[in-house]
C-alpha positions as CSV (number, residue, x, y, z in Angstrom):
1,X,22.2,-11.7,-77.0
2,X,24.9,-10.7,-79.7
3,X,25.4,-13.4,-82.2
4,X,29.1,-13.1,-81.7
5,X,29.0,-13.3,-78.0
6,X,26.9,-16.3,-78.4
7,X,29.3,-18.0,-80.3
8,X,32.3,-17.2,-78.4
9,X,30.5,-18.6,-75.2
10,X,29.0,-21.6,-76.9
11,X,32.3,-22.5,-78.3
12,X,34.3,-22.3,-74.9
13,X,31.4,-24.4,-73.6
14,X,31.6,-27.0,-76.1
15,X,35.5,-27.2,-75.9
16,X,35.2,-27.4,-71.7
17,X,32.8,-30.5,-72.0
18,X,35.0,-31.8,-74.8
19,X,37.4,-32.4,-71.9
20,X,34.8,-33.5,-69.9
21,X,33.4,-35.8,-72.3
22,X,36.6,-37.5,-72.7
23,X,38.0,-37.6,-69.1
24,X,35.0,-38.5,-67.4
25,X,34.2,-41.9,-69.1
26,X,37.9,-43.1,-69.8
27,X,40.2,-41.9,-67.3
28,X,38.9,-44.7,-64.7
29,X,39.7,-47.2,-67.4
30,X,43.3,-45.1,-67.9
31,X,43.7,-45.6,-64.2
32,X,42.6,-49.1,-64.0
33,X,45.3,-50.0,-66.8
34,X,48.2,-48.5,-64.4
35,X,46.9,-51.2,-62.2
36,X,45.1,-48.9,-59.3
37,X,42.3,-50.8,-57.3
38,X,38.7,-49.7,-57.3
39,X,39.4,-48.0,-54.0
40,X,42.5,-46.0,-55.3
41,X,40.7,-44.9,-58.2
42,X,37.9,-43.5,-56.6
43,X,40.4,-41.6,-54.1
44,X,42.3,-40.3,-57.0
45,X,39.1,-39.7,-59.2
46,X,37.5,-37.5,-55.6
47,X,40.3,-35.2,-56.2
48,X,38.4,-33.1,-58.6
49,X,35.5,-33.0,-56.2
50,X,37.9,-32.3,-53.4
51,X,39.2,-29.5,-55.0
52,X,35.8,-28.0,-55.6
53,X,34.9,-27.7,-52.1
54,X,37.9,-25.2,-51.6
55,X,39.2,-24.0,-55.0
56,X,36.1,-22.3,-56.4
57,X,35.1,-20.2,-53.4
58,X,38.5,-18.8,-53.6
59,X,38.7,-17.9,-57.2
60,X,34.6,-16.6,-57.0
61,X,35.5,-14.3,-54.2
62,X,38.8,-13.1,-56.2
63,X,36.5,-12.4,-59.1
64,X,33.8,-10.8,-57.1
65,X,36.8,-8.6,-55.3
66,X,38.2,-7.3,-58.3
67,X,35.2,-7.1,-60.5
68,X,37.0,-9.0,-63.5
69,X,36.3,-12.8,-64.4
70,X,38.6,-13.3,-67.6
71,X,41.7,-12.9,-66.1
72,X,41.0,-15.3,-63.6
73,X,39.7,-18.0,-66.1
74,X,42.9,-17.8,-68.4
75,X,45.1,-18.1,-65.3
76,X,43.1,-21.6,-63.9
77,X,42.8,-22.7,-67.7
78,X,47.0,-21.9,-68.0
79,X,47.7,-24.0,-64.9
80,X,45.2,-26.9,-65.2
81,X,47.1,-27.3,-68.7
82,X,50.5,-27.4,-66.9
83,X,49.3,-30.1,-64.4
84,X,48.1,-32.2,-67.0
85,X,51.2,-32.0,-68.8
86,X,52.8,-33.6,-65.3
87,X,50.1,-36.6,-65.8
88,X,52.7,-38.2,-68.6
89,X,55.2,-38.6,-66.2
90,X,53.1,-39.9,-63.0
91,X,53.3,-43.8,-62.3
92,X,52.4,-45.1,-58.7
93,X,50.0,-43.9,-56.5
94,X,51.8,-41.2,-54.6
95,X,52.9,-39.3,-57.9
96,X,49.5,-39.7,-59.5
97,X,47.7,-38.6,-56.2
98,X,50.2,-35.3,-56.2
99,X,49.7,-34.7,-60.1
100,X,45.7,-35.5,-60.4
101,X,45.7,-33.2,-56.9
102,X,47.1,-30.3,-59.2
103,X,45.2,-30.5,-61.8
104,X,42.5,-30.8,-60.0
105,X,42.8,-27.8,-58.2
106,X,43.0,-25.3,-61.0
107,X,40.2,-27.3,-63.5
108,X,37.4,-27.4,-61.1
109,X,37.6,-23.8,-60.7
110,X,37.6,-22.9,-64.6
111,X,33.7,-23.8,-65.0
112,X,32.1,-21.8,-62.1
113,X,34.0,-18.9,-63.3
114,X,32.7,-19.4,-66.3
115,X,29.5,-19.9,-65.5
116,X,29.5,-16.6,-63.5
117,X,30.8,-14.6,-66.4
118,X,28.1,-16.5,-69.0
119,X,25.2,-15.6,-66.1
120,X,26.5,-11.9,-65.8
121,X,26.3,-11.6,-69.8
122,X,22.4,-12.9,-69.8
123,X,21.4,-10.5,-67.1
124,X,22.6,-7.7,-69.1
125,X,21.4,-9.0,-73.0
126,X,18.1,-11.2,-72.4
127,X,20.0,-14.1,-73.4
128,X,19.5,-18.1,-73.0
129,X,21.5,-20.3,-70.8
130,X,20.1,-23.7,-71.8
131,X,21.0,-22.6,-75.5
132,X,24.4,-21.9,-74.7
133,X,24.9,-24.8,-72.1
134,X,23.7,-27.4,-74.3
135,X,27.0,-26.6,-76.8
136,X,28.6,-27.8,-73.8
137,X,26.9,-31.3,-73.9
138,X,27.4,-31.6,-77.5
139,X,31.3,-31.2,-76.7
140,X,30.4,-34.0,-74.0
141,X,28.9,-36.3,-76.8
142,X,31.2,-36.1,-79.5
143,X,34.3,-36.7,-77.3
144,X,32.7,-39.6,-75.6
145,X,32.1,-41.3,-79.1
146,X,35.4,-40.4,-80.9
147,X,37.2,-41.5,-77.6
148,X,35.6,-44.8,-77.7
149,X,36.8,-45.8,-81.3
150,X,39.8,-44.2,-80.9
151,X,40.9,-46.4,-77.4
152,X,39.5,-49.6,-79.0
153,X,41.5,-49.0,-82.2
154,X,44.8,-47.0,-80.5
155,X,44.9,-48.5,-76.9
156,X,44.1,-46.1,-73.9
157,X,47.4,-44.5,-73.9
158,X,46.2,-42.3,-76.8
159,X,43.4,-40.6,-74.2
160,X,46.7,-38.9,-72.7
161,X,47.4,-37.2,-75.8
162,X,44.0,-36.3,-76.8
163,X,43.4,-34.8,-73.7
164,X,46.5,-32.9,-73.6
165,X,45.3,-31.1,-77.2
166,X,42.1,-30.7,-75.4
167,X,43.8,-28.5,-72.7
168,X,45.7,-26.3,-75.2
169,X,42.7,-25.8,-77.1
170,X,40.5,-24.5,-74.0
171,X,43.2,-22.2,-72.9
172,X,43.6,-20.7,-76.4
173,X,39.5,-20.2,-76.0
174,X,39.9,-18.1,-73.1
175,X,41.2,-15.1,-74.7
176,X,38.2,-14.9,-76.7
177,X,35.7,-14.5,-73.7
178,X,34.5,-11.0,-73.1
179,X,34.3,-9.7,-69.6
180,X,30.6,-8.8,-68.6
181,X,29.1,-5.9,-67.2
182,X,28.0,-6.6,-63.4
183,X,24.5,-5.7,-63.1
184,X,23.4,-4.4,-59.8
185,X,21.0,-6.1,-57.5
186,X,18.6,-4.6,-54.6
187,X,19.8,-7.3,-52.4
188,X,23.8,-6.4,-52.3
189,X,23.5,-5.1,-48.9
190,X,23.2,-8.6,-47.7
191,X,26.3,-10.6,-46.7
192,X,27.0,-13.3,-48.4
193,X,26.6,-15.7,-44.9
194,X,22.7,-13.8,-44.5
195,X,22.1,-15.5,-47.9
196,X,23.7,-19.0,-47.1
197,X,22.1,-19.4,-43.8
198,X,18.5,-19.3,-45.2
199,X,16.7,-22.9,-44.5
200,X,16.0,-22.4,-48.6
201,X,19.5,-22.0,-49.3
202,X,20.7,-25.0,-47.1
203,X,18.1,-27.1,-48.2
204,X,18.7,-26.8,-51.5
205,X,22.4,-27.4,-51.6
206,X,21.7,-30.5,-49.3
207,X,19.4,-31.6,-51.6
208,X,21.9,-30.7,-54.5
209,X,24.6,-32.7,-52.9
210,X,22.7,-35.9,-52.5
211,X,21.7,-36.0,-56.3
212,X,25.4,-35.2,-57.4
213,X,26.5,-38.1,-54.4
214,X,24.7,-40.7,-56.8
215,X,26.3,-39.2,-59.8
216,X,29.6,-39.4,-58.1
217,X,29.3,-43.1,-58.2
218,X,28.3,-42.8,-62.0
219,X,31.2,-40.9,-63.3
220,X,33.9,-42.3,-61.7
221,X,32.7,-46.0,-62.2
222,X,30.3,-46.6,-65.0
223,X,32.6,-47.3,-67.5
224,X,34.4,-49.6,-65.4
225,X,31.2,-51.0,-64.2
226,X,30.2,-51.6,-68.1
227,X,33.9,-53.0,-69.0
228,X,33.7,-55.5,-66.5
229,X,30.3,-57.1,-67.8
230,X,32.1,-57.2,-71.0
231,X,30.8,-54.3,-73.0
232,X,33.7,-52.3,-75.3
233,X,34.9,-49.2,-75.5
234,X,32.9,-47.9,-78.4
235,X,29.2,-49.2,-76.8
236,X,30.6,-47.5,-73.2
237,X,31.4,-44.3,-75.4
238,X,27.7,-44.6,-77.1
239,X,26.0,-45.2,-73.6
240,X,27.4,-42.2,-72.6
241,X,26.5,-39.9,-75.7
242,X,22.9,-41.1,-75.2
243,X,22.5,-39.9,-71.6
244,X,24.0,-36.5,-73.3
245,X,21.9,-36.2,-76.4
246,X,19.0,-36.7,-74.2
247,X,20.2,-33.8,-72.0
248,X,20.3,-31.7,-75.0
249,X,17.0,-32.1,-75.6
250,X,15.7,-31.2,-72.1
251,X,17.8,-27.9,-72.2
252,X,16.2,-27.3,-75.6
253,X,12.7,-28.1,-73.9
254,X,13.4,-26.1,-70.6
255,X,11.6,-23.0,-71.9
256,X,8.5,-24.7,-72.0
257,X,8.9,-26.8,-69.2
258,X,9.5,-23.5,-66.9
259,X,6.5,-22.0,-68.4
260,X,4.2,-25.0,-67.4
261,X,5.9,-26.2,-64.1
262,X,7.5,-24.8,-61.1
263,X,11.1,-24.8,-60.0
264,X,10.5,-27.0,-57.3
265,X,8.4,-29.8,-59.2
266,X,11.3,-30.0,-61.7
267,X,13.7,-30.9,-58.8
268,X,11.4,-33.4,-57.3
269,X,10.6,-35.1,-60.7
270,X,14.4,-35.2,-61.7
271,X,14.9,-36.8,-57.8
272,X,12.4,-39.2,-58.3
273,X,13.8,-40.4,-61.9
274,X,17.2,-40.5,-60.4
275,X,16.2,-43.2,-58.1
276,X,14.6,-45.1,-61.0
277,X,17.7,-44.7,-62.9
278,X,20.2,-45.8,-60.5
279,X,18.2,-48.8,-59.3
280,X,18.2,-49.8,-63.3
281,X,21.5,-49.9,-63.4
282,X,22.6,-51.7,-60.2
283,X,20.1,-54.5,-61.2
284,X,19.8,-54.6,-65.2
285,X,23.4,-54.4,-66.2
286,X,23.1,-57.3,-68.3
287,X,20.4,-55.9,-70.3
288,X,21.9,-53.3,-73.1
289,X,18.1,-52.1,-73.7
290,X,17.3,-51.2,-70.0
291,X,20.8,-49.5,-69.7
292,X,19.8,-47.6,-72.7
293,X,16.6,-46.8,-70.9
294,X,18.3,-45.5,-67.5
295,X,20.8,-43.3,-69.5
296,X,17.6,-41.5,-71.3
297,X,17.1,-40.6,-67.7
298,X,20.2,-38.4,-67.8
299,X,17.7,-36.0,-69.5
300,X,16.1,-35.0,-66.0
301,X,18.6,-36.6,-63.2
302,X,21.6,-34.1,-64.6
303,X,19.9,-31.8,-67.6
304,X,16.5,-30.6,-65.8
305,X,17.7,-30.8,-62.4
306,X,20.7,-28.8,-63.5
307,X,19.1,-26.3,-65.2
308,X,16.2,-25.6,-62.2
309,X,19.2,-26.0,-59.7
310,X,21.0,-23.2,-61.7
311,X,18.1,-20.7,-61.6
312,X,17.2,-21.0,-58.1
313,X,20.6,-20.3,-57.0
314,X,20.8,-17.3,-59.4
315,X,17.3,-16.2,-57.5
316,X,19.5,-16.7,-54.0
317,X,23.0,-15.2,-55.1
318,X,22.9,-12.1,-57.4
319,X,24.6,-8.8,-58.0
320,X,28.2,-8.9,-56.1
321,X,27.6,-12.6,-55.0
322,X,27.1,-14.1,-58.3
323,X,30.3,-15.7,-58.4
324,X,30.5,-16.9,-55.1
325,X,27.5,-18.0,-54.9
326,X,28.4,-20.0,-57.8
327,X,31.4,-21.2,-56.4
328,X,29.3,-22.5,-53.3
329,X,27.0,-24.3,-55.3
330,X,29.8,-26.2,-56.9
331,X,31.8,-26.8,-53.8
332,X,28.8,-27.8,-51.6
333,X,27.0,-30.1,-54.5
334,X,29.2,-31.6,-56.4
335,X,32.4,-30.7,-54.1
336,X,30.9,-32.5,-51.1
337,X,28.5,-34.9,-52.7
338,X,31.0,-35.7,-55.6
339,X,33.7,-36.5,-53.0
340,X,31.5,-38.6,-50.7
341,X,30.0,-40.4,-53.7
342,X,33.3,-41.0,-55.3
343,X,35.4,-42.4,-52.7
344,X,32.7,-44.5,-50.8
345,X,31.8,-45.9,-54.5
346,X,35.2,-46.9,-55.0
347,X,35.4,-49.0,-51.6
348,X,31.6,-50.2,-52.1
349,X,33.0,-51.4,-55.8
350,X,35.7,-53.0,-54.3
351,X,34.1,-54.6,-51.7
352,X,30.3,-55.2,-52.5
353,X,30.4,-55.6,-56.2
354,X,29.3,-52.9,-59.0
355,X,25.6,-54.2,-58.6
356,X,25.2,-53.4,-55.3
357,X,26.9,-50.4,-55.5
358,X,24.5,-48.7,-58.0
359,X,21.7,-49.9,-56.1
360,X,22.9,-48.4,-53.0
361,X,23.2,-45.2,-54.9
362,X,19.8,-44.8,-55.7
363,X,19.6,-44.1,-52.1
364,X,21.0,-40.8,-52.3
365,X,18.4,-38.9,-54.6
366,X,16.0,-40.6,-52.7
367,X,16.8,-39.0,-49.2
368,X,17.4,-35.4,-51.3
369,X,13.4,-36.2,-52.4
370,X,12.3,-35.9,-49.2
371,X,14.7,-32.7,-48.4
372,X,13.3,-30.9,-51.3
373,X,9.8,-31.5,-50.5
374,X,9.8,-30.6,-47.1
375,X,12.7,-27.9,-46.9
376,X,12.6,-26.1,-50.2
377,X,10.0,-23.0,-50.2
378,X,10.3,-20.7,-53.4
379,X,6.9,-19.0,-52.9
380,X,8.6,-16.1,-51.0
381,X,11.8,-15.6,-53.4
382,X,12.7,-13.1,-56.3
383,X,11.2,-14.0,-59.5
384,X,13.3,-15.9,-61.8
385,X,15.9,-13.9,-63.7
386,X,14.5,-12.8,-66.5
387,X,15.7,-14.3,-70.1
388,X,17.5,-17.5,-68.6
389,X,15.6,-19.7,-70.3
390,X,13.4,-17.8,-72.8
């Protein structure tokens, strides 16, 4: 891939996930400071997952229908910025619900469009997805650590101004993204529904959604859970950072891993380690060292699992279905799965407590393990897209 193109895409991923690294670990703490209950926080945080069920599919269809990606990335980033500005005046559940619904409706659509744009460039330039995506992980780390120190010293309200500045910068960077040339694909004559109803596609989407359900609990309530057990914001930020550092490491190792193991094997091992991770978080919250061990498993539960899932999705959805395929993957896995995890996790945290909630979260990747093991057969699928993880 051309150096300038690699830089522009990597820079965009860095800033997008810089926003995620500031939002995911600390927004629940901000909502708690506004006196929302755990159940209310679960509902509010799940608006981002709920919007992923519907919004990305519309924008994905629009991108594929027009053959353009960048105009819609710019528009969703701008509308997401407008939605976030309204947060400064949102107090009380009703107003916060309305504002976060508007914010999530557009912010949740920016990434799948950007993923589709990136994969389209990779298809024609023999580039490396993992080497671009790891810059997103780097952005998450920097934001999580910096915000931990900032909030400890300046208070939780500083989060709002920090996120606003990042949203402005993200919108500005959309103007530097180049439009890709879409490569034709031999299965372009298939309708999108012919692709979706394949048993392999269904098994993959169900398995992914079960993995993300457990992570929905993590993303919405991990910081609150740790804070209630006496951990400082700085320590919480560092624990988040440890997980993403390991995620970067696995992205860098993916070319060698893919050369030695099948995609299905990578998915299955990742699911097994997810069961271990969430069980550890539930039973060992008072042991910092075991929490650190659990965070290192993020390399598998998100890193390798996401990389392998994206590769399989690219086999199923390509050519003129590429943007819609990324949207469907985001809608089912992160939309449905994240919503179930966020809402159910909020009620479980409120009525069962944090330890029981995270132990129960381990059940979902366990079920996902069975779905992928018995439902996904890649032996007759198209070869892995050239160059994605080279």
